[in-house]
C-alpha positions in Angstrom: 97.6 89.0 113.4 94.3 88.1 111.8 92.1 91.0 111.0 88.8 90.7 109.3 87.7 93.1 106.6 85.5 95.2 109.0 88.3 95.7 111.5 90.6 96.6 108.6 88.1 99.1 107.2 87.6 100.6 110.7 91.4 101.1 111.1 91.8 102.6 107.7 88.9 105.1 108.2 90.2 106.0 111.6 93.7 106.6 110.2 92.3 108.7 107.3 90.3 110.9 109.7 93.3 111.2 112.0 95.7 112.0 109.2 93.4 114.6 107.7 92.8 116.4 111.0 96.5 116.4 111.8 97.2 118.0 108.4 95.0 120.8 109.4 96.8 121.0 112.8 97.4 119.2 116.0 95.1 121.6 118.0 92.3 120.9 115.5 92.8 117.1 116.0 92.9 117.5 119.7 89.7 119.6 119.8 87.8 117.1 117.6 89.0 114.1 119.7 88.1 115.9 122.9 84.7 116.8 121.7 84.0 113.3 120.5 84.9 112.0 123.9 82.9 114.6 125.8 79.7 114.4 123.8 79.6 110.8 122.6 82.1 109.0 124.9 83.9 107.7 121.8 87.2 108.0 119.9 88.0 108.1 116.2 87.7 104.4 115.5 84.1 104.5 116.8 83.2 107.0 114.0 83.3 104.1 111.6 80.1 102.7 113.1 78.8 106.2 114.0 79.9 108.7 111.3 77.1 111.0 112.4 79.2 111.7 115.6 82.1 113.0 113.6 79.8 114.9 111.3 78.0 116.7 114.2 81.3 117.5 116.0 82.8 118.9 112.8 79.7 121.0 112.1 79.7 122.3 115.7 83.4 123.2 115.6 83.7 124.5 112.0 80.2 125.5 111.0 79.7 125.4 107.2 83.5 125.1 106.9 83.2 121.4 107.8 82.4 120.5 104.2 86.0 120.8 102.9 87.2 118.7 105.9 84.8 116.0 105.0 85.9 116.1 101.4 89.6 115.9 102.5 88.7 112.8 104.5 87.0 111.2 101.5 90.1 112.0 99.4 92.4 110.5 102.0 90.3 107.3 101.9 
């Protein structure tokens, strides 16, 4: 399997976001993924190219409490 650097980064970012959300709880993960799909017709890997989608969904779901989640994702990376 020959992955270029961009594909590898996309996979790592996606896994980091997924892992962070699952640490919070499966219902949280499911809600974020569902909202991304509903509002932007995308899934977690798409957030690599469009981080604003994830940011807006987290803000919508968690309000100001989204900041620690973003920090946790950064730490996971």
